[in-house]
Every structure is written in structure tokens, then in C-alpha cells.
C-alpha positions in Angstrom: 5.8 10.8 -9.6 8.0 11.3 -6.6 8.1 9.2 -3.4 6.1 11.8 -1.4 3.3 11.7 -4.0 3.3 7.9 -3.9 3.2 7.9 -0.1 0.4 10.4 0.0 -1.7 8.3 -2.4 -1.0 5.0 -0.6 -1.8 6.7 2.7 -5.1 8.0 1.3 -6.1 4.5 0.0 -5.1 2.9 3.3 -7.1 5.4 5.3 -10.1 4.8 3.1 -9.9 1.0 3.3 -9.0 0.7 7.0 -10.9 3.7 8.3 -7.9 5.5 9.8 -6.3 8.9 9.5 -3.9 9.1 6.6 -1.6 11.4 8.7 -0.8 8.3 10.9 0.8 6.5 7.9 4.5 6.8 7.1 6.8 4.8 4.9 7.9 2.8 8.0 4.4 1.9 9.0 3.7 -1.8 8.9 0.3 -3.3 8.2 0.5 -4.8 11.6 0.8 -1.3 13.0 -2.5 -0.5 11.2 -4.2 -3.6 12.7 -4.8 -4.9 9.2 -5.9 -8.5 9.3 -5.5 -10.8 6.2 -8.8 -9.7 4.7 -7.9 -6.0 5.3 -4.6 -6.6 3.6 -6.3 -8.2 0.5 -8.7 -5.2 0.3 -5.8 -2.8 0.7 -3.7 -4.5 -2.0 -6.6 -4.5 -4.4 -7.4 -0.9 -3.7 -3.7 0.1 -4.3 -3.7 -1.9 -7.6 -6.9 -0.1 -8.7 -5.5 3.3 -7.6 -2.3 2.9 -9.7 -3.8 0.7 -12.5 -1.2 -2.0 -11.8 -1.2 -5.6 -10.7 1.2 -7.1 -8.2 2.6 -10.6 -8.9 1.1 -13.1 -6.5 4.6 -14.1 -5.2 5.2 -10.5 -4.3 2.2 -10.2 -2.1 3.6 -12.0 0.9 6.6 -9.6 0.9 4.3 -6.6 1.4 4.5 -6.1 5.1 4.9 -2.3 5.3 3.9 0.8 3.4 7.5 1.1 2.3 7.3 -2.4 0.7 4.1 -1.3 -1.1 5.8 1.8 -2.4 8.7 -0.2 -3.7 6.3 -2.7 -5.4 4.3 0.1 -6.9 7.5 1.8 -8.3 8.6 -1.6 -9.7 5.2 -2.2 -11.3 5.1 1.3 -12.8 8.5 0.9 -14.4 7.6 -2.5 -15.9 
């Protein structure tokens, strides 16, 4: 799966969870840019884990501040 496919899937999940347009989401988009509060972030991380059938380590969660961070974490989890 290439980076663009990952981004598209993450953008679709974020759009569904946060009720926004997926076209607004880029790799550089931060969760603050998306007005995601702490509950939104938990729901988003859970939805991403479900979408990719992965689980992020708890210590990695606080490092997820942007879509790019989420993409890197997904790639890492898929390679494990």
C-alpha cells in the first residue's frame, strides 16, 4: 500500500469521525487544524486502528499530532 492510499484511507476515516470533508486533509494537517478535542482524537485513533486492523502502543499515542504522524505510525504497525 502506497503513501497516497494510506492518506486517502486515513482522510476518509477522519472525515467520517469528525464530520468534515476528506479533501481538506493532507499529510501536514494537524489534529488541532481539524478542531479535534481529546475525545475526538481517541475516537479517531480507535477508528484508524479498526480500519487497518492494527493497535498503536499507548506510548505512541501522545506523539500523534498530525495526519503524517498517524501515517508513520500505521506504516510502522503494518511492518511489525
